[in-house]
N, CA, C, O and the ligand as a Tripos MOL2 file, in Angstrom:
@<TRIPOS>MOLECULE
protein
  233   231    59     0     0
PROTEIN
NO_CHARGES

@<TRIPOS>ATOM
      1 N          23.7390   30.4560    5.9790 N.3       1 MET1
      2 CA         23.0520   29.3370    5.3330 C.3       1 MET1
      3 C          22.4920   29.7760    3.9980 C.2       1 MET1
      4 O          21.9560   30.8770    3.8710 O.2       1 MET1
      5 N          22.6160   28.9240    3.0110 N.am      2 ALA2
      6 CA         22.0590   29.2220    1.6810 C.3       2 ALA2
      7 C          20.5440   29.2030    1.7280 C.2       2 ALA2
      8 O          19.9420   28.3380    2.3640 O.2       2 ALA2
      9 N          19.9460   30.1430    1.0650 N.am      3 ASN3
     10 CA         18.4850   30.2020    1.0260 C.3       3 ASN3
     11 C          18.0290   30.2510   -0.4190 C.2       3 ASN3
     12 O          18.7150   30.8140   -1.2730 O.2       3 ASN3
     13 N          16.8430   29.6470   -0.7040 N.am      4 PRO4
     14 CA         16.3170   29.7310   -2.0670 C.3       4 PRO4
     15 C          15.9320   31.1790   -2.3790 C.2       4 PRO4
     16 O          15.3920   31.8780   -1.5220 O.2       4 PRO4
     17 N          16.2080   31.6230   -3.5970 N.am      5 VAL5
     18 CA         15.9020   33.0170   -3.9860 C.3       5 VAL5
     19 C          14.4120   33.1880   -4.2160 C.2       5 VAL5
     20 O          13.8170   34.1640   -3.7580 O.2       5 VAL5
     21 N          13.8070   32.2460   -4.9220 N.am      6 LYS6
     22 CA         12.3730   32.3180   -5.1780 C.3       6 LYS6
     23 C          11.7060   31.0300   -4.7300 C.2       6 LYS6
     24 O          12.2940   29.9510   -4.8040 O.2       6 LYS6
     25 N          10.4590   31.1580   -4.2620 N.am      7 ARG7
     26 CA          9.7680   29.9360   -3.8930 C.3       7 ARG7
     27 C           9.2630   29.2360   -5.1510 C.2       7 ARG7
     28 O           8.9590   29.8770   -6.1570 O.2       7 ARG7
     29 N           9.1810   27.9160   -5.0740 N.am      8 HIS8
     30 CA          8.6850   27.1350   -6.2240 C.3       8 HIS8
     31 C           7.1630   27.1900   -6.2440 C.2       8 HIS8
     32 O           6.5210   27.2670   -5.1960 O.2       8 HIS8
     33 N           6.5930   27.1500   -7.4480 N.am      9 SER9
     34 CA          5.1510   27.2370   -7.5830 C.3       9 SER9
     35 C           4.4660   25.9710   -7.0530 C.2       9 SER9
     36 O           5.0940   24.9220   -6.9110 O.2       9 SER9
     37 N           3.1660   26.0960   -6.7640 N.am     10 LYS10
     38 CA          2.3690   24.9290   -6.3430 C.3      10 LYS10
     39 C           2.4240   23.8480   -7.4020 C.2      10 LYS10
     40 O           2.4970   22.6550   -7.1080 O.2      10 LYS10
     41 N           2.3860   24.3110   -8.6650 N.am     11 SER11
     42 CA          2.4260   23.3520   -9.7710 C.3      11 SER11
     43 C           3.7260   22.5440   -9.7520 C.2      11 SER11
     44 O           3.7250   21.3220   -9.8980 O.2      11 SER11
     45 N           4.8220   23.2590   -9.5680 N.am     12 ARG12
     46 CA          6.1170   22.5730   -9.5280 C.3      12 ARG12
     47 C           6.2200   21.6290   -8.3420 C.2      12 ARG12
     48 O           6.7150   20.5100   -8.4750 O.2      12 ARG12
     49 N           5.7510   22.0790   -7.1800 N.am     13 LYS13
     50 CA          5.7550   21.2430   -5.9730 C.3      13 LYS13
     51 C           4.9050   19.9830   -6.2140 C.2      13 LYS13
     52 O           5.3310   18.8710   -5.9000 O.2      13 LYS13
     53 N           3.6920   20.1740   -6.7780 N.am     14 ASN14
     54 CA          2.8040   19.0350   -6.9740 C.3      14 ASN14
     55 C           3.3530   18.0680   -8.0030 C.2      14 ASN14
     56 O           3.1920   16.8550   -7.8680 O.2      14 ASN14
     57 N           4.0140   18.6070   -9.0530 N.am     15 LYS15
     58 CA          4.6070   17.7200  -10.0610 C.3      15 LYS15
     59 C           5.7170   16.8710   -9.4350 C.2      15 LYS15
     60 O           5.8480   15.6850   -9.7400 O.2      15 LYS15
     61 N           6.5110   17.4890   -8.5610 N.am     16 ARG16
     62 CA          7.5710   16.7430   -7.8790 C.3      16 ARG16
     63 C           6.9580   15.6520   -7.0020 C.2      16 ARG16
     64 O           7.4610   14.5300   -6.9500 O.2      16 ARG16
     65 N           5.8870   15.9870   -6.3250 N.am     17 ARG17
     66 CA          5.2920   15.0330   -5.3930 C.3      17 ARG17
     67 C           4.4470   13.9610   -6.0850 C.2      17 ARG17
     68 O           3.9910   13.0170   -5.4380 O.2      17 ARG17
     69 N           4.2400   14.1020   -7.3830 N.am     18 SER18
     70 CA          3.4430   13.0890   -8.0850 C.3      18 SER18
     71 C           4.1100   11.7240   -8.0450 C.2      18 SER18
     72 O           3.4500   10.7110   -8.2770 O.2      18 SER18
     73 N           5.4190   11.6770   -7.7530 N.am     19 HIS19
     74 CA          6.1380   10.4050   -7.7150 C.3      19 HIS19
     75 C           6.3340    9.9100   -6.2810 C.2      19 HIS19
     76 O           7.0000    8.8960   -6.0710 O.2      19 HIS19
     77 N           5.7620   10.6100   -5.2840 N.am     20 ASP20
     78 CA          6.0860   10.3070   -3.9000 C.3      20 ASP20
     79 C           5.2650    9.1770   -3.2810 C.2      20 ASP20
     80 O           5.6200    8.6620   -2.2210 O.2      20 ASP20
     81 N           4.1680    8.7920   -3.9380 N.am     21 ALA21
     82 CA          3.3320    7.7570   -3.3400 C.3      21 ALA21
     83 C           4.0980    6.4580   -3.2520 C.2      21 ALA21
     84 O           4.7760    6.0610   -4.2000 O.2      21 ALA21
     85 N           3.9900    5.7890   -2.1020 N.am     22 LEU22
     86 CA          4.7110    4.5550   -1.8830 C.3      22 LEU22
     87 C           3.8900    3.3650   -2.3890 C.2      22 LEU22
     88 O           2.6850    3.2830   -2.1520 O.2      22 LEU22
     89 N           4.5410    2.4750   -3.0680 N.am     23 ALA23
     90 CA          3.8780    1.2330   -3.4490 C.3      23 ALA23
     91 C           3.9300    0.3030   -2.2270 C.2      23 ALA23
     92 O           4.9400    0.2350   -1.5280 O.2      23 ALA23
     93 N           2.8200   -0.4100   -1.9860 N.am     24 VAL24
     94 CA          2.7700   -1.2890   -0.8210 C.3      24 VAL24
     95 C           3.4640   -2.5990   -1.1610 C.2      24 VAL24
     96 O           2.9990   -3.3080   -2.0540 O.2      24 VAL24
     97 N           4.5630   -2.9550   -0.4860 N.am     25 PRO25
     98 CA          5.2130   -4.2260   -0.7850 C.3      25 PRO25
     99 C           4.4310   -5.3730   -0.1680 C.2      25 PRO25
    100 O           4.0470   -5.3150    1.0000 O.2      25 PRO25
    101 N           4.1960   -6.4110   -0.9510 N.am     26 ILE26
    102 CA          3.4630   -7.5740   -0.4340 C.3      26 ILE26
    103 C           4.4630   -8.5020    0.2510 C.2      26 ILE26
    104 O           5.3400   -9.0700   -0.4000 O.2      26 ILE26
    105 N           4.3240   -8.6500    1.5680 N.am     27 THR27
    106 CA          5.3170   -9.3670    2.3310 C.3      27 THR27
    107 C           4.7540  -10.6220    2.9760 C.2      27 THR27
    108 O           5.4360  -11.2780    3.7640 O.2      27 THR27
    109 N           3.5040  -10.9640    2.6460 N.am     28 SER28
    110 CA          2.8790  -12.0830    3.3050 C.3      28 SER28
    111 C           2.1670  -12.9630    2.3040 C.2      28 SER28
    112 O           1.6700  -12.4790    1.2870 O.2      28 SER28
    113 N           2.1140  -14.2670    2.5870 N.am     29 ILE29
    114 CA          1.4410  -15.2310    1.7190 C.3      29 ILE29
    115 C           0.3190  -15.8560    2.5370 C.2      29 ILE29
    116 O           0.5100  -16.2110    3.7000 O.2      29 ILE29
    117 N          -0.8480  -15.9870    1.9240 N.am     30 CYS30
    118 CA         -1.9820  -16.5910    2.6320 C.3      30 CYS30
    119 C          -1.6890  -18.0730    2.8730 C.2      30 CYS30
    120 O          -1.3210  -18.8040    1.9530 O.2      30 CYS30
    121 N          -1.8620  -18.5100    4.1470 N.am     31 SER31
    122 CA         -1.5770  -19.9140    4.4510 C.3      31 SER31
    123 C          -2.6840  -20.8260    3.9480 C.2      31 SER31
    124 O          -2.4910  -22.0360    3.8310 O.2      31 SER31
    125 N          -3.8450  -20.2480    3.6490 N.am     32 GLN32
    126 CA         -4.9950  -21.0270    3.2050 C.3      32 GLN32
    127 C          -4.9410  -21.2890    1.6990 C.2      32 GLN32
    128 O          -5.1010  -22.4290    1.2620 O.2      32 GLN32
    129 N          -4.7130  -20.2220    0.8930 N.am     33 CYS33
    130 CA         -4.7770  -20.3830   -0.5550 C.3      33 CYS33
    131 C          -3.4460  -20.0730   -1.2260 C.2      33 CYS33
    132 O          -3.3100  -20.3020   -2.4280 O.2      33 CYS33
    133 N          -2.4610  -19.5600   -0.4940 N.am     34 GLY34
    134 CA         -1.1510  -19.3310   -1.0800 C.3      34 GLY34
    135 C          -1.0210  -18.0570   -1.8750 C.2      34 GLY34
    136 O           0.0350  -17.7880   -2.4480 O.2      34 GLY34
    137 N          -2.0860  -17.2610   -1.9190 N.am     35 GLU35
    138 CA         -2.0330  -15.9920   -2.6530 C.3      35 GLU35
    139 C          -1.2970  -14.9400   -1.8230 C.2      35 GLU35
    140 O          -1.3540  -14.9830   -0.5940 O.2      35 GLU35
    141 N          -0.6020  -13.9910   -2.4750 N.am     36 PRO36
    142 CA          0.0280  -12.9130   -1.7090 C.3      36 PRO36
    143 C          -1.0290  -12.0340   -1.0730 C.2      36 PRO36
    144 O          -2.0400  -11.7160   -1.6990 O.2      36 PRO36
    145 N          -0.7950  -11.6410    0.1740 N.am     37 LYS37
    146 CA         -1.7470  -10.7750    0.8770 C.3      37 LYS37
    147 C          -0.9650   -9.8110    1.7630 C.2      37 LYS37
    148 O           0.2350   -9.9860    1.9760 O.2      37 LYS37
    149 N          -1.6480   -8.8000    2.2730 N.am     38 LEU38
    150 CA         -1.0160   -7.8480    3.1810 C.3      38 LEU38
    151 C          -0.9380   -8.4680    4.5610 C.2      38 LEU38
    152 O          -1.8870   -9.1240    4.9880 O.2      38 LEU38
    153 N           0.1810   -8.2780    5.2820 N.am     39 PRO39
    154 CA          0.3020   -8.8310    6.6200 C.3      39 PRO39
    155 C          -0.7110   -8.2250    7.5780 C.2      39 PRO39
    156 O          -1.0080   -7.0350    7.4830 O.2      39 PRO39
    157 N          -1.2430   -9.0140    8.4910 N.am     40 HIS40
    158 CA         -2.2310   -8.6130    9.4930 C.3      40 HIS40
    159 C          -3.5400   -8.1480    8.8740 C.2      40 HIS40
    160 O          -4.2750   -7.3540    9.4610 O.2      40 HIS40
    161 N          -3.8250   -8.6730    7.6390 N.am     41 ARG41
    162 CA         -5.0830   -8.3550    6.9770 C.3      41 ARG41
    163 C          -5.7510   -9.6480    6.5440 C.2      41 ARG41
    164 O          -5.0910  -10.6610    6.3080 O.2      41 ARG41
    165 N          -7.0770   -9.5950    6.4430 N.am     42 VAL42
    166 CA         -7.8300  -10.7190    5.9060 C.3      42 VAL42
    167 C          -7.3990  -10.9570    4.4540 C.2      42 VAL42
    168 O          -7.2120  -10.0080    3.6920 O.2      42 VAL42
    169 N          -7.2430  -12.2250    4.0800 N.am     43 CYS43
    170 CA         -6.9180  -12.5380    2.6900 C.3      43 CYS43
    171 C          -8.0940  -12.1530    1.8130 C.2      43 CYS43
    172 O          -9.2210  -12.5820    2.0580 O.2      43 CYS43
    173 N          -7.8390  -11.3470    0.7930 N.am     44 LEU44
    174 CA         -8.9190  -10.8620   -0.0750 C.3      44 LEU44
    175 C          -9.2980  -11.9120   -1.1040 C.2      44 LEU44
    176 O         -10.3150  -11.7740   -1.7840 O.2      44 LEU44
    177 N          -8.4920  -12.9620   -1.2260 N.am     45 ASN45
    178 CA         -8.7780  -14.0050   -2.2000 C.3      45 ASN45
    179 C          -9.7480  -15.0320   -1.6280 C.2      45 ASN45
    180 O         -10.7290  -15.3840   -2.2830 O.2      45 ASN45
    181 N          -9.4860  -15.5280   -0.3930 N.am     46 CYS46
    182 CA        -10.3410  -16.5570    0.1740 C.3      46 CYS46
    183 C         -11.0990  -16.0910    1.4230 C.2      46 CYS46
    184 O         -11.9480  -16.8260    1.9280 O.2      46 CYS46
    185 N         -10.8120  -14.8900    1.9290 N.am     47 GLY47
    186 CA        -11.5870  -14.3480    3.0420 C.3      47 GLY47
    187 C         -11.2600  -14.9680    4.3760 C.2      47 GLY47
    188 O         -12.1120  -14.9560    5.2640 O.2      47 GLY47
    189 N         -10.0650  -15.5140    4.5680 N.am     48 THR48
    190 CA         -9.7230  -16.1010    5.8380 C.3      48 THR48
    191 C          -8.6560  -15.2840    6.5430 C.2      48 THR48
    192 O          -7.8930  -14.5460    5.9190 O.2      48 THR48
    193 N          -8.6240  -15.4380    7.8770 N.am     49 TYR49
    194 CA         -7.5550  -14.8270    8.6700 C.3      49 TYR49
    195 C          -7.1990  -15.8080    9.7590 C.2      49 TYR49
    196 O          -8.0780  -16.2620   10.4920 O.2      49 TYR49
    197 N          -5.9370  -16.1440    9.8830 N.am     50 LYS50
    198 CA         -5.4290  -17.1340   10.8480 C.3      50 LYS50
    199 C          -6.1860  -18.4530   10.7320 C.2      50 LYS50
    200 O          -6.5580  -19.0610   11.7360 O.2      50 LYS50
    201 N          -6.4090  -18.8870    9.4870 N.am     51 GLY51
    202 CA         -7.0320  -20.1920    9.2390 C.3      51 GLY51
    203 C          -8.5090  -20.2590    9.5250 C.2      51 GLY51
    204 O          -9.0800  -21.3490    9.5730 O.2      51 GLY51
    205 N          -9.1450  -19.1170    9.7160 N.am     52 ARG52
    206 CA        -10.5510  -19.0610   10.0960 C.3      52 ARG52
    207 C         -11.2720  -18.1810    9.0690 C.2      52 ARG52
    208 O         -10.7480  -17.1370    8.6820 O.2      52 ARG52
    209 N         -12.4790  -18.5910    8.6170 N.am     53 GLU53
    210 CA        -13.1830  -17.7650    7.6340 C.3      53 GLU53
    211 C         -13.8330  -16.6040    8.3490 C.2      53 GLU53
    212 O         -14.6110  -16.8020    9.2820 O.2      53 GLU53
    213 N         -13.5210  -15.3860    7.9200 N.am     54 VAL54
    214 CA        -14.0880  -14.2160    8.5710 C.3      54 VAL54
    215 C         -14.8750  -13.3630    7.5950 C.2      54 VAL54
    216 O         -15.4600  -12.3490    7.9750 O.2      54 VAL54
    217 N         -14.8890  -13.7830    6.3160 N.am     55 MET55
    218 CA        -15.5470  -12.9630    5.3060 C.3      55 MET55
    219 C         -16.2410  -13.8920    4.3180 C.2      55 MET55
    220 O         -15.6710  -14.8900    3.8760 O.2      55 MET55
    221 N         -17.5050  -13.5390    3.9730 N.am     56 GLU56
    222 CA        -18.2130  -14.3130    2.9530 C.3      56 GLU56
    223 C         -17.6310  -14.0210    1.5880 C.2      56 GLU56
    224 O         -17.4980  -12.8550    1.2160 O.2      56 GLU56
    225 N         -17.2760  -15.0560    0.8250 N.am     57 MET57
    226 CA        -16.7370  -14.8650   -0.5060 C.3      57 MET57
    227 C         -17.7090  -15.4500   -1.5340 C.2      57 MET57
    228 O         -18.3230  -16.4910   -1.2970 O.2      57 MET57
    229 N         -17.8410  -14.7710   -2.6750 N.am     58 GLU58
    230 CA        -18.7100  -15.3020   -3.7530 C.3      58 GLU58
    231 C         -18.0690  -16.5030   -4.4240 C.2      58 GLU58
    232 O         -18.6490  -17.0770   -5.3460 O.2      58 GLU58
    233 ZN         -6.2990  -16.8440    0.9830 Zn       59 ZN59
@<TRIPOS>BOND
     1     1     2 1
     2     2     3 1
     3     3     4 2
     4     3     5 am
     5     5     6 1
     6     6     7 1
     7     7     8 2
     8     7     9 am
     9     9    10 1
    10    10    11 1
    11    11    12 2
    12    11    13 am
    13    13    14 1
    14    14    15 1
    15    15    16 2
    16    15    17 am
    17    17    18 1
    18    18    19 1
    19    19    20 2
    20    19    21 am
    21    21    22 1
    22    22    23 1
    23    23    24 2
    24    23    25 am
    25    25    26 1
    26    26    27 1
    27    27    28 2
    28    27    29 am
    29    29    30 1
    30    30    31 1
    31    31    32 2
    32    31    33 am
    33    33    34 1
    34    34    35 1
    35    35    36 2
    36    35    37 am
    37    37    38 1
    38    38    39 1
    39    39    40 2
    40    39    41 am
    41    41    42 1
    42    42    43 1
    43    43    44 2
    44    43    45 am
    45    45    46 1
    46    46    47 1
    47    47    48 2
    48    47    49 am
    49    49    50 1
    50    50    51 1
    51    51    52 2
    52    51    53 am
    53    53    54 1
    54    54    55 1
    55    55    56 2
    56    55    57 am
    57    57    58 1
    58    58    59 1
    59    59    60 2
    60    59    61 am
    61    61    62 1
    62    62    63 1
    63    63    64 2
    64    63    65 am
    65    65    66 1
    66    66    67 1
    67    67    68 2
    68    67    69 am
    69    69    70 1
    70    70    71 1
    71    71    72 2
    72    71    73 am
    73    73    74 1
    74    74    75 1
    75    75    76 2
    76    75    77 am
    77    77    78 1
    78    78    79 1
    79    79    80 2
    80    79    81 am
    81    81    82 1
    82    82    83 1
    83    83    84 2
    84    83    85 am
    85    85    86 1
    86    86    87 1
    87    87    88 2
    88    87    89 am
    89    89    90 1
    90    90    91 1
    91    91    92 2
    92    91    93 am
    93    93    94 1
    94    94    95 1
    95    95    96 2
    96    95    97 am
    97    97    98 1
    98    98    99 1
    99    99   100 2
   100    99   101 am
   101   101   102 1
   102   102   103 1
   103   103   104 2
   104   103   105 am
   105   105   106 1
   106   106   107 1
   107   107   108 2
   108   107   109 am
   109   109   110 1
   110   110   111 1
   111   111   112 2
   112   111   113 am
   113   113   114 1
   114   114   115 1
   115   115   116 2
   116   115   117 am
   117   117   118 1
   118   118   119 1
   119   119   120 2
   120   119   121 am
   121   121   122 1
   122   122   123 1
   123   123   124 2
   124   123   125 am
   125   125   126 1
   126   126   127 1
   127   127   128 2
   128   127   129 am
   129   129   130 1
   130   130   131 1
   131   131   132 2
   132   131   133 am
   133   133   134 1
   134   134   135 1
   135   135   136 2
   136   135   137 am
   137   137   138 1
   138   138   139 1
   139   139   140 2
   140   139   141 am
   141   141   142 1
   142   142   143 1
   143   143   144 2
   144   143   145 am
   145   145   146 1
   146   146   147 1
   147   147   148 2
   148   147   149 am
   149   149   150 1
   150   150   151 1
   151   151   152 2
   152   151   153 am
   153   153   154 1
   154   154   155 1
   155   155   156 2
   156   155   157 am
   157   157   158 1
   158   158   159 1
   159   159   160 2
   160   159   161 am
   161   161   162 1
   162   162   163 1
   163   163   164 2
   164   163   165 am
   165   165   166 1
   166   166   167 1
   167   167   168 2
   168   167   169 am
   169   169   170 1
   170   170   171 1
   171   171   172 2
   172   171   173 am
   173   173   174 1
   174   174   175 1
   175   175   176 2
   176   175   177 am
   177   177   178 1
   178   178   179 1
   179   179   180 2
   180   179   181 am
   181   181   182 1
   182   182   183 1
   183   183   184 2
   184   183   185 am
   185   185   186 1
   186   186   187 1
   187   187   188 2
   188   187   189 am
   189   189   190 1
   190   190   191 1
   191   191   192 2
   192   191   193 am
   193   193   194 1
   194   194   195 1
   195   195   196 2
   196   195   197 am
   197   197   198 1
   198   198   199 1
   199   199   200 2
   200   199   201 am
   201   201   202 1
   202   202   203 1
   203   203   204 2
   204   203   205 am
   205   205   206 1
   206   206   207 1
   207   207   208 2
   208   207   209 am
   209   209   210 1
   210   210   211 1
   211   211   212 2
   212   211   213 am
   213   213   214 1
   214   214   215 1
   215   215   216 2
   216   215   217 am
   217   217   218 1
   218   218   219 1
   219   219   220 2
   220   219   221 am
   221   221   222 1
   222   222   223 1
   223   223   224 2
   224   223   225 am
   225   225   226 1
   226   226   227 1
   227   227   228 2
   228   227   229 am
   229   229   230 1
   230   230   231 1
   231   231   232 2
@<TRIPOS>SUBSTRUCTURE
     1 MET1         2 RESIDUE 1 A MET
     2 ALA2         6 RESIDUE 1 A ALA
     3 ASN3        10 RESIDUE 1 A ASN
     4 PRO4        14 RESIDUE 1 A PRO
     5 VAL5        18 RESIDUE 1 A VAL
     6 LYS6        22 RESIDUE 1 A LYS
     7 ARG7        26 RESIDUE 1 A ARG
     8 HIS8        30 RESIDUE 1 A HIS
     9 SER9        34 RESIDUE 1 A SER
    10 LYS10       38 RESIDUE 1 A LYS
    11 SER11       42 RESIDUE 1 A SER
    12 ARG12       46 RESIDUE 1 A ARG
    13 LYS13       50 RESIDUE 1 A LYS
    14 ASN14       54 RESIDUE 1 A ASN
    15 LYS15       58 RESIDUE 1 A LYS
    16 ARG16       62 RESIDUE 1 A ARG
    17 ARG17       66 RESIDUE 1 A ARG
    18 SER18       70 RESIDUE 1 A SER
    19 HIS19       74 RESIDUE 1 A HIS
    20 ASP20       78 RESIDUE 1 A ASP
    21 ALA21       82 RESIDUE 1 A ALA
    22 LEU22       86 RESIDUE 1 A LEU
    23 ALA23       90 RESIDUE 1 A ALA
    24 VAL24       94 RESIDUE 1 A VAL
    25 PRO25       98 RESIDUE 1 A PRO
    26 ILE26      102 RESIDUE 1 A ILE
    27 THR27      106 RESIDUE 1 A THR
    28 SER28      110 RESIDUE 1 A SER
    29 ILE29      114 RESIDUE 1 A ILE
    30 CYS30      118 RESIDUE 1 A CYS
    31 SER31      122 RESIDUE 1 A SER
    32 GLN32      126 RESIDUE 1 A GLN
    33 CYS33      130 RESIDUE 1 A CYS
    34 GLY34      134 RESIDUE 1 A GLY
    35 GLU35      138 RESIDUE 1 A GLU
    36 PRO36      142 RESIDUE 1 A PRO
    37 LYS37      146 RESIDUE 1 A LYS
    38 LEU38      150 RESIDUE 1 A LEU
    39 PRO39      154 RESIDUE 1 A PRO
    40 HIS40      158 RESIDUE 1 A HIS
    41 ARG41      162 RESIDUE 1 A ARG
    42 VAL42      166 RESIDUE 1 A VAL
    43 CYS43      170 RESIDUE 1 A CYS
    44 LEU44      174 RESIDUE 1 A LEU
    45 ASN45      178 RESIDUE 1 A ASN
    46 CYS46      182 RESIDUE 1 A CYS
    47 GLY47      186 RESIDUE 1 A GLY
    48 THR48      190 RESIDUE 1 A THR
    49 TYR49      194 RESIDUE 1 A TYR
    50 LYS50      198 RESIDUE 1 A LYS
    51 GLY51      202 RESIDUE 1 A GLY
    52 ARG52      206 RESIDUE 1 A ARG
    53 GLU53      210 RESIDUE 1 A GLU
    54 VAL54      214 RESIDUE 1 A VAL
    55 MET55      218 RESIDUE 1 A MET
    56 GLU56      222 RESIDUE 1 A GLU
    57 MET57      226 RESIDUE 1 A MET
    58 GLU58      230 RESIDUE 1 A GLU
    59 ZN59       233 GROUP 0 **** ****
């Protein structure tokens, strides 16, 4: 099996991993206000979940 001759530096490893963070795809629309929201999460725009207010909004 081929093996790397030298190990890569922490700097090189970290620079490669700087692009690894995943963007969260928005796959759900709030049924109350129509804004995009994360599935199975309270809507951050109107503070409702399953048609019920669960969070005080200003
Ligand atoms: Zn909403």
